Structures are given as structure tokens and as C-alpha cells.
C-alpha positions in Angstrom: -131.1 -28.4 -76.7 -134.4 -26.7 -77.2 -133.7 -26.3 -80.9 -132.9 -30.0 -81.1 -136.2 -30.9 -79.3 -138.1 -28.7 -81.7 -136.6 -30.7 -84.6 -138.3 -33.8 -83.4 -141.6 -32.1 -84.3 -140.2 -31.3 -87.7 -139.3 -34.8 -88.4 -142.6 -36.2 -87.3 -144.3 -34.0 -89.8 -142.0 -34.7 -92.7 -141.4 -38.4 -92.1 -145.2 -39.0 -92.1 -145.8 -36.8 -95.1 -146.5 -38.9 -98.2 -144.3 -37.8 -101.1 -146.3 -37.4 -104.3 -146.2 -40.4 -106.7 -143.2 -42.0 -108.5 -141.7 -40.4 -111.5 -138.9 -41.1 -113.9 -135.5 -40.1 -112.7 -135.1 -37.9 -115.8 -138.0 -35.7 -114.6 -136.5 -33.1 -112.2 -139.3 -31.6 -110.2 -139.3 -28.7 -107.8 -139.8 -25.9 -110.3 -141.9 -22.8 -109.6 -143.9 -23.9 -106.6 -144.2 -21.8 -103.4 -142.9 -24.7 -101.4 -139.8 -25.0 -103.6 -139.2 -21.3 -103.4 -139.3 -21.5 -99.6 -136.8 -24.3 -99.5 -134.5 -22.5 -101.9 -134.6 -19.4 -99.6 -133.7 -21.5 -96.6 -130.9 -23.2 -98.6 -129.5 -19.8 -99.6 -129.6 -18.5 -96.0 -128.0 -21.6 -94.6 -124.6 -20.8 -96.2 -124.1 -17.7 -94.1 -126.6 -17.9 -91.2 -127.3 -21.5 -90.3 -129.1 -20.6 -87.1 -131.6 -18.3 -88.9 -132.1 -20.9 -91.6 -132.9 -23.5 -88.9 -135.7 -21.2 -87.6 -137.1 -20.7 -91.0 -137.1 -24.5 -91.7 -139.1 -25.1 -88.5 -141.6 -22.5 -89.5 -141.8 -23.9 -93.1 -142.7 -27.5 -92.1 -145.8 -26.5 -90.2 -146.9 -24.1 -92.9 -149.6 -24.8 -95.6 -146.8 -24.7 -98.2 -145.3 -27.8 -96.8 -148.3 -29.8 -98.0 -147.3 -29.0 -101.6 -144.1 -30.9 -101.4 -143.6 -33.1 -104.5 -141.1 -36.0 -104.5 -138.1 -33.8 -105.4 -138.8 -31.2 -102.8 -139.6 -33.9 -100.1 -136.1 -35.3 -100.5 -134.6 -31.8 -100.8 -136.3 -30.9 -97.5 -134.8 -33.9 -95.8 -131.4 -33.0 -97.0 -131.8 -29.5 -95.6 -132.9 -30.9 -92.3 -129.8 -33.0 -92.0 -127.5 -30.2 -93.0 -129.1 -27.8 -90.6 -129.1 -30.3 -87.7 -125.3 -30.7 -88.3 -124.7 -26.9 -88.6 -126.6 -26.3 -85.4 -124.7 -29.0 -83.4 -127.7 -31.4 -83.3 -127.7 -35.2 -83.8 -128.8 -36.5 -87.2 -132.3 -37.8 -86.3 -133.7 -38.2 -89.8 -131.2 -40.7 -91.0 -133.5 -43.2 -92.8 -135.2 -40.3 -94.7 -131.8 -38.8 -95.6 -130.6 -42.1 -97.0 -133.7 -42.2 -99.2 -132.7 -38.7 -100.4 -129.2 -40.0 -101.2 -130.6 -42.8 -103.3 -133.1 -40.4 -105.0 -130.5 -37.8 -106.1 -128.1 -40.6 -107.2 -130.9 -42.0 -109.4 -131.0 -38.6 -111.2 -127.2 -38.7 -111.7 -127.3 -42.2 -113.2 -129.6 -41.5 -116.2 -128.0 -42.8 -119.5 -128.0 -39.3 -121.0 -127.8 -36.6 -118.4 -130.3 -33.9 -118.5 -128.6 -30.7 -119.7 -128.9 -27.3 -118.2 -128.9 -25.7 -114.7 -131.5 -28.1 -113.3 -129.2 -31.1 -113.7 -126.3 -29.1 -112.3 -128.4 -28.2 -109.3 -129.1 -31.9 -108.8 -125.5 -32.8 -109.0 -124.7 -30.4 -106.3 -127.5 -31.7 -104.1 -126.3 -35.3 -104.7 -122.8 -34.4 -103.6 -124.2 -32.6 -100.5 -126.4 -35.6 -99.7 -123.3 -37.9 -99.7 -121.4 -35.5 -97.6 -124.1 -35.2 -94.9 -124.6 -39.0 -95.0 -120.9 -39.3 -94.2 -121.5 -37.0 -91.2 -124.1 -39.5 -90.0 -121.7 -42.4 -90.4 -119.0 -40.4 -88.5 -121.4 -39.7 -85.7 -121.8 -43.5 -85.4 -118.0 -44.0 -85.4 -118.2 -45.7 -88.8 -115.0 -43.9 -90.0 -114.4 -45.9 -93.2 -118.0 -45.5 -94.4 -117.8 -41.8 -93.6 -114.6 -41.5 -95.7 -116.2 -43.3 -98.6 -119.2 -40.8 -98.6 -116.9 -37.8 -98.4 -114.9 -39.1 -101.4 -118.1 -39.8 -103.3 -119.1 -36.2 -102.7 -115.8 -35.0 -104.2 -116.1 -37.4 -107.1 -119.5 -36.0 -108.0 -118.3 -32.4 -107.8 -115.2 -33.0 -109.8 -116.9 -35.1 -112.5 -120.0 -32.8 -113.0 -118.3 -29.3 -112.7 -115.4 -27.7 -114.3 -112.8 -26.1 -112.1 -114.0 -22.6 -113.1 -117.5 -23.5 -111.8 -116.2 -24.4 -108.3 -116.7 -20.9 -106.8 -119.1 -19.4 -104.3 -121.1 -22.1 -102.4 -119.5 -24.9 -104.4 -116.0 -23.8 -103.4 -117.1 -23.5 -99.8 -118.6 -27.1 -100.0 -115.3 -28.3 -101.4 -113.5 -26.7 -98.4 -115.9 -28.3 -95.9 -115.4 -31.7 -97.5 -111.6 -31.6 -97.7 -111.5 -30.4 -94.1 -113.6 -33.3 -92.9 -111.4 -35.7 -94.8 -108.3 -34.0 -93.5 -109.5 -34.2 -89.9 -110.3 -37.9 -90.3 -106.8 -38.7 -91.7 -105.2 -36.5 -89.0 -107.0 -38.4 -86.3 -105.5 -41.6 -87.7 -102.0 -40.1 -87.9 -102.1 -40.4 -91.7 -100.1 -37.2 -92.4 -99.7 -37.4 -96.1 -103.4 -37.8 -97.0 -104.3 -35.2 -94.4 -101.7 -32.8 -95.8 -103.1 -33.3 -99.3 -106.6 -32.6 -98.1 -105.6 -29.4 -96.3 -103.8 -28.1 -99.3 -107.0 -28.5 -101.4 -108.9 -26.9 -98.5 -106.5 -23.9 -98.7 -107.0 -23.6 -102.5 -110.8 -23.4 -102.2 -110.6 -21.1 -99.1 -108.7 -18.6 -101.2 -111.4 -18.7 -103.8 -114.4 -18.4 -101.4 -113.5 -18.2 -97.7 -116.0 -19.9 -95.4 -115.0 -17.4 -92.7 -112.6 -14.6 -91.9 -110.2 -17.2 -90.6 -110.5 -20.0 -93.1 -107.3 -19.2 -95.1 -105.3 -18.8 -91.9 -106.8 -22.0 -90.5 -105.9 -24.0 -93.6 -102.3 -22.8 -93.5 -102.2 -23.7 -89.8 -103.5 -27.2 -90.5 -100.9 -27.7 -93.3 -98.2 -26.6 -90.8 -99.4 -29.1 -88.2 -99.0 -32.0 -90.7 -95.5 -30.9 -91.6 -94.8 -30.6 -87.9 -96.0 -34.1 -87.3 -93.9 -35.4 -90.2 -90.8 -33.8 -88.6 -90.4 -31.2 -91.4 -89.8 -28.3 -89.0 -88.9 -25.6 -91.6 -92.0 -26.2 -93.6 -94.1 -26.2 -90.5 -92.6 -23.0 -89.3 -93.2 -21.3 -92.7 -96.9 -22.3 -92.7 -97.4 -21.2 -89.1 -95.9 -17.9 -90.0 -98.1 -17.5 -93.1 -101.1 -18.4 -91.0 -100.3 -15.5 -88.6 -99.7 -13.2 -91.5 -103.2 -14.0 -92.9 -105.2 -13.9 -89.7 -107.3 -10.7 -89.4 -107.1 -10.2 -85.7 -105.5 -11.7 -82.5 -108.6 -12.0 -80.3 -109.7 -15.5 -81.3 -108.9 -19.2 -80.7 -107.3 -19.6 -84.2 -104.6 -17.1 -83.3 -103.9 -18.6 -79.9 -103.6 -22.1 -81.4 -101.2 -20.9 -84.0 -99.0 -19.0 -81.6 -99.0 -22.0 -79.2 -97.9 -24.5 -81.9 -95.3 -22.0 -83.2 -93.9 -21.6 -79.6 -93.5 -25.3 -79.1 -91.9 -25.6 -82.5 -89.6 -22.8 -81.7 -88.5 -24.6 -78.6 -87.8 -27.8 -80.6 -85.8 -25.9 -83.2 -83.8 -23.5 -81.0 -84.2 -24.9 -77.4 -84.8 -21.3 -76.2 -86.8 -22.7 -73.3 -87.8 -19.6 -71.5 -89.0 -17.6 -74.6 -91.2 -20.5 -75.6 -92.6 -21.1 -72.1 -93.3 -17.3 -71.7 -95.3 -17.3 -75.0 -97.3 -20.4 -74.0 -98.1 -19.0 -70.6 -99.4 -15.8 -72.2 -101.8 -18.0 -74.2 -102.9 -19.7 -70.9 -103.9 -16.3 -69.5 -105.9 -15.6 -72.7 -107.7 -19.0 -72.7 -111.4 -18.7 -73.2 -112.4 -21.8 -71.1 -111.0 -24.7 -69.1 -110.6 -27.0 -72.1 -108.4 -24.5 -73.9 -106.4 -23.8 -70.8 -105.7 -27.5 -70.4 -104.7 -27.7 -74.1 -102.0 -25.1 -73.4 -101.0 -26.9 -70.2 -100.2 -30.0 -72.2 -97.7 -28.1 -74.4 -96.1 -26.4 -71.4 -95.8 -29.8 -69.7 -94.3 -31.2 -72.8 -91.4 -28.7 -72.7 -90.8 -29.2 -68.9 -90.8 -32.9 -69.5 -88.2 -32.6 -72.3 -86.1 -30.4 -70.1 -86.5 -33.1 -67.3 -87.9 -30.6 -65.0 -90.3 -33.2 -63.7 -91.7 -31.4 -60.7 -92.9 -28.6 -63.0 -94.0 -31.0 -65.7 -96.4 -32.9 -63.5 -98.0 -29.6 -62.3 -99.2 -29.1 -65.9 -99.6 -32.7 -67.1 -101.7 -34.1 -64.2 -104.5 -31.6 -64.6 -104.7 -32.5 -68.3 -104.9 -36.2 -67.5 -107.6 -35.9 -64.9 -109.7 -33.1 -66.3 -109.5 -33.0 -70.1 -112.3 -35.0 -71.8 -110.2 -36.2 -74.7 -109.0 -39.8 -74.9 -106.0 -38.9 -77.1 -104.8 -36.2 -74.7 -105.2 -38.6 -71.7 -103.2 -41.3 -73.4 -100.4 -38.9 -74.4 -100.2 -37.4 -70.9 -100.3 -40.8 -69.4 -97.2 -41.8 -71.4 -95.4 -38.7 -70.1 -96.5 -39.3 -66.5 -95.6 -43.0 -66.6 -92.0 -42.1 -67.6 -91.9 -39.2 -65.2 -92.9 -41.2 -62.1 -90.7 -44.1 -63.2 -87.7 -41.6 -63.3 -88.7 -40.3 -59.9 -88.8 -43.9 -58.6 -92.5 -43.5 -57.5 -93.5 -47.0 -58.6 -97.1 -46.9 -57.3 -97.9 -43.8 -59.4 -95.9 -45.2 -62.4 -97.9 -48.4 -62.3 -101.2 -46.5 -62.2 -100.4 -45.0 -65.6 -99.1 -48.3 -66.9 -102.4 -49.9 -66.1 -104.3 -47.0 -67.6 -102.4 -47.3 -70.9 -102.9 -51.1 -71.0 -106.6 -50.6 -70.6 -107.1 -47.6 -72.9 -104.6 -47.8 -75.8 -106.3 -49.0 -79.0 -105.4 -52.5 -80.2 -102.8 -52.1 -83.0 -104.4 -54.5 -85.3 -107.7 -52.6 -85.2 -105.9 -49.3 -85.9 -103.8 -50.9 -88.7 -106.9 -52.3 -90.4 -108.7 -49.0 -90.3 -105.7 -47.2 -91.7 -105.4 -49.7 -94.4 -109.0 -49.3 -95.5 -108.8 -45.5 -95.4 -105.6 -45.6 -97.5 -107.2 -47.8 -100.1 -110.2 -45.5 -100.3 -108.1 -42.4 -100.7 -105.9 -43.9 -103.5 
């Protein structure tokens, strides 16, 4: 929280700072100045130590070099602020200035005869990043369709301005980030095919330039989850297994997520109830916090529910419903508990979950309209 409060000071400095005069979009500035060199250093550091880059940015904006910002570097700085706010889990507080940066970098991309050479390539990458982080801002405001459009625009810029052989290093990592964001959005809307397509691309770029030790394994896990949701159990099991093969250690959340999903899938494929429950309960013991513990509880409750062991099922499902701060999980567990208590002929409790679902399930026409818009964009 203190970091976020410090950023308010950053934004007051930069939003009040008058960018130097107008220039033709063909003229790419930001060459050779001390200010530009400082921003480039922060940018480079951001890709592997976002917290340290955030500290450097706060130091930069109160330094004498910040007074040398030209138009290019002023917009470049706003882009870095937005990216570092996001990477340090802070709200995007410089949104108007960021959107000016989006328009500025787009203007460079729209010249009739693009400027050749590395400077123009650098601007293409900055333009794509600006659209991506603008999409993050839309997503924070629950504007899902606008966020999707921005992520797709970022991909369009990268794929139109760079050959595949150029999409390595930072650019490959950026493609991974963008495809992951799109995949998550489609997954949240239960759009398995687009999500699966995005996660496959994410896997390809993770192999080229992993964003972490776990990125390849995580991409395979996400692919497996989409196959699982589609009902293609064999493909899901294969990808879960490959995710475990590629994970470097077993002391992390990624490993526990994969093992848990694979255990539930194993139950669904073989109905070896005790083996699956034993594996899931081992993951409960290893849970890092209450939220993770409740996530495992939901899977265990699912198995007990399917086995019609209702007394055991409600011991795991009710803590999820009442304690997990996640609307989707609450709705899913409410569905189970409604059926469970109806089967036990406990009408009062069953009615409680009926009323909850009536009040909290999204209207179908709203969901259908959103899915339709997202589908059209992705096509």
C-alpha cells in the first residue's frame, strides 16, 4: 500500500509536467538524453525485477533528469508507470495520461511510409505494450470487451511489425503475457476453444523465452484445464502429466494445482475414489493459505457429492461457500448444496441456496451478449 501511495506523488509530478512542443509523428525523439537513458534502464530492469524498477522510477521522477523529458520520453514514462503499477499490484491511476501515450505511439505507427530501422521497431513494441496495458485498465473497470480489443490490437501490432524470428527475449515474453491475459478472459466466460488457442500460443512463446521457471509447466496445465472443461479427458490427462514433467520442483502452488486437477480427473476417469481423495487431502495439508485450502476443499466436496456421501460433502462445501471470496466458487458450491439439502429433505436449507442462486447468477442474456462480442473480436 505504501508503494501505491508513493505513486500518487509520481503522477502529480508527471501529469503536471509540460511535454515539450508538438512534432511530426515521423520524428522519433528520445535519443541520447540522460533522461531517456534512465527510462531505458528502468524498462530493462522491469522485465526481471519489477519491484526494483518501481523504486528506480520513483527516484527518477523527482530527479533533475526528469525535467529533460521531451514528448516521446514523456509518453514513454507514462507507459512505464502504468506497467509498473500493474506489475506491483497497484491500481492504474494515470489512465488519462496513458491513453494519451496510446494515441501518441499509434500516430507514429500510422505514418504513410514507416520510418525504417531500430527506432521504428522500438516504437512498434512500445505501441503494442501501450495497448496491452490500456487493456489492463479496461479490465480493472470490468470493461471486458474493450480489454479484449486492446489485447488483440497489441498482438496485431506485434505480428504485423515483427517477423516470427524477431519474437524472442522480451518480445516473446510480451506475447506470452498477452496470450495469457486473453486466455484467462475467455476461460472466465467458459469459452474453451478461444482459451485453448491462446494457451497454445502462450506455451509456444514460453518455450522460446520463459517468463519464469514455471511458465512452460503452467501453460501446459492451462491447456489441460481447457481440454478437461471440454470433456476431452485423455488430452487433459496428457497435458497435466506433461506439466508435471516440466515443473522444476514440487514446493510451489503450480505443482499443487496440477496434482489436484489431475487427482480429480483420475477420479472421473477411473472412479478410484480413495486414491483421488488421499491425493487431494495431501494437497490440503500443503496449502499455503486459507484461500488455497478452500480451493482444495471444493474438489474434495465435488468427489463426495458425486459419490452421494452428502454428510462428508457438506463438511467441505459449506466452508467454501461461506468463506471463499470468489463469486464463481460460491455459485458452484451453492448449486451442489441446493441439490444436497434437497436430497436430504432439509427444505429450509435448500431454499436458502435457491434464493442465493436466484439473486446472484448472472442474467443469461447479459452473458450471451458478452460472449457474442468476444467471439466476434477473436475471429
